[in-house]
ZAVO-819548 format. One record per atom (N, C-alpha, C): residue in one letter; x, y, z negated. Coordinates in steps of 0.2 Angstrom, whole numbers, padded with zeros to 4 digits, always signed. Each point is the difference from the previous one (the first is absolute). Layout:
<pts>
aXYZ
...
</pts>
This chain:
<pts>
m+0064+0061-0011
m+0001-0007+0000
m-0001-0004+0006
k+0004-0005+0002
k-0001-0003+0006
k-0004-0006-0001
i-0004-0002+0005
i-0004-0007+0000
i+0005-0006+0000
p-0001-0004-0005
p+0004-0006+0000
p+0000-0004+0006
r+0006-0003+0002
r+0000-0003+0007
r-0001-0008-0001
n+0000-0003-0006
n+0000-0007-0001
n-0006-0002-0004
i-0006+0003+0001
i-0006-0002-0003
i-0004-0006+0004
n-0001-0005-0004
n-0004-0006+0004
n-0007+0001-0002
y-0004-0003+0003
y-0008+0000-0001
y-0002-0002-0007
k+0003-0005-0003
k-0002-0002-0006
k+0001+0005-0006
k+0006+0004+0001
k+0002+0005-0005
k-0005+0006+0001
l-0002+0001+0006
l-0004+0006+0001
l-0007-0002-0002
i-0003-0006+0001
i-0006-0002-0003
i-0001+0000-0007
k+0006-0002-0003
k+0000+0000-0008
k+0000+0007-0002
s+0003+0005+0003
s+0001+0007-0002
s-0007+0003+0001
l-0004-0002+0005
l-0006+0003+0001
l-0006-0002-0005
d+0002-0006-0003
d-0005-0003-0005
d-0001+0005-0006
k+0004+0005-0001
k+0000+0005-0005
k-0006+0005+0001
y-0002+0001+0007
y-0005+0004+0002
y-0007-0004+0001
g+0000-0006-0001
g-0006-0004+0001
g-0001-0003+0006
f+0005+0000+0005
f+0000-0003+0006
f+0001-0008-0001
k-0005-0004+0003
k+0000-0007-0001
k+0000-0003+0007
i+0002-0006+0001
i+0000-0003+0007
i-0007-0002+0001
t-0003+0002+0006
t-0007-0002+0002
t+0000-0005+0005
r+0006+0000+0005
r+0000-0005+0005
r+0007+0000+0003
r+0001-0005+0003
r+0007-0001+0004
r-0002-0003+0007
t+0003+0003+0005
t-0001-0002+0007
t+0006+0000+0003
g+0003-0006+0001
g+0006+0000+0004
g+0006+0003-0005
s+0003+0005+0003
s+0006+0003-0004
s-0002+0006-0003
h-0007+0001-0001
h-0002+0007-0003
h-0004-0002-0006
i+0001+0004-0005
i-0004-0001-0007
i-0004+0007-0001
r-0007-0001-0001
r-0004+0006-0001
r-0001+0000-0008
l+0001+0006-0002
l-0001+0002-0007
l-0005+0005-0001
t-0004-0001-0005
t-0006+0005-0001
t+0000+0002-0007
a-0002+0006-0001
a-0001+0003-0007
a-0006+0005+0000
e-0003+0001-0005
e-0005+0005-0001
e+0003+0005-0005
i+0001+0006+0003
i+0002+0006-0004
i-0004+0006+0001
e-0002+0002-0006
e-0005+0006-0001
e-0007-0002+0004
g-0002-0006+0000
g-0006-0001+0003
g+0000-0002+0008
k+0006+0000+0003
k+0001-0001+0007
k+0004-0006+0001
v-0001-0004+0005
v+0003-0006+0001
v+0006+0002+0005
y+0006-0002-0001
y+0005+0001+0005
y+0004-0007+0001
h+0002+0000+0007
h+0003-0006+0002
h+0007+0002+0003
l+0005-0005-0002
l+0007+0001+0003
l+0002-0007+0003
t+0003+0001+0006
t+0002-0006+0003
t+0008-0001+0000
i+0002-0005-0003
i+0008-0001-0001
i+0002-0005+0004
p+0005+0001+0004
p+0003-0006+0004
p+0004-0005-0005
a-0001-0006+0001
a+0004-0005-0004
a+0007-0001+0003
h+0004+0005+0000
h+0007+0000+0002
h+0005+0001-0005
n+0006-0002+0001
n+0005+0001-0005
n+0007+0002+0003
p+0002+0006+0000
p-0004+0006-0003
p-0005+0003+0005
i-0004+0004-0003
i-0005+0004+0004
i+0004+0006+0003
k-0001+0001+0007
k+0004+0005+0004
k-0002+0007-0003
i+0005+0004+0000
i+0000+0006-0003
i-0005+0005+0002
g-0002+0000+0007
g-0005+0004+0003
g-0007-0003-0003
t-0001-0006+0000
t-0006-0003-0003
t-0001+0001-0007
l+0005+0000-0004
l+0000+0001-0007
l-0002+0008-0001
n+0003+0004+0004
n-0001+0007+0000
n-0007+0002+0001
s-0003-0004+0005
s-0007+0001+0001
s-0005-0002-0005
i+0002-0006-0003
i-0004-0002-0006
i+0000+0005-0006
l+0006+0002-0001
l+0001+0005-0006
l-0004+0007+0002
d+0000+0002+0006
d-0003+0006+0002
d-0008-0001-0002
e-0002-0006+0003
e-0008-0001-0002
e-0001-0001-0007
l+0004-0003-0004
l-0001-0001-0007
l+0001+0007-0004
s+0004+0004+0002
s+0001+0006-0003
s-0007+0005+0001
k-0003-0001+0006
k-0006+0004+0001
k-0006-0003-0004
i+0000-0007-0001
i-0005-0003-0004
i+0000+0002-0007
l+0007+0000-0003
l+0001+0001-0007
l+0001+0007-0002
k+0000+0004+0006
k+0001+0008-0001
k+0006+0002-0004
i+0006-0004+0002
i+0006+0002-0003
i+0005+0001+0005
q+0005+0003-0001
q+0006+0001+0005
q+0003-0006+0001
k+0002-0001+0007
k+0004-0007+0001
k+0006-0001-0004
i+0004+0006-0001
i+0006-0001-0004
i-0002-0003-0007
e-0005+0003-0003
e-0002-0003-0007
e-0002-0007+0001
l-0004-0002+0005
l-0002-0007+0001
l+0006-0004+0001
i+0005+0002+0003
i+0006-0005+0001
i+0004-0001-0006
k+0000+0006-0004
k+0003-0001-0007
k-0004-0005-0004
i-0006+0001+0000
i-0005-0005-0004
i+0001-0007+0002
l-0001-0001+0006
l+0000-0007+0003
l+0007-0004+0000
f+0005+0004+0001
f+0006-0004+0001
f+0006+0002-0005
n-0002+0003-0005
n+0005+0001-0006
n-0001-0004-0006
</pts>
């Protein structure tokens, strides 16, 4: 499955809410999300762009798949379908 090319930051943030990620701060055009998963605190920085560039989105998904311990393909299906 391909990474969607037209994801904006609002849709991504709303999708990440499923995993407990909440907005903790906003600095300029970047939004910091924080979640506590299995007793550890994780941070993700999302650029407030519409759409998010494919390379940036790929990096965010790579990091998120490591945090959640699921394959990136499965994560894409869950978040964007």
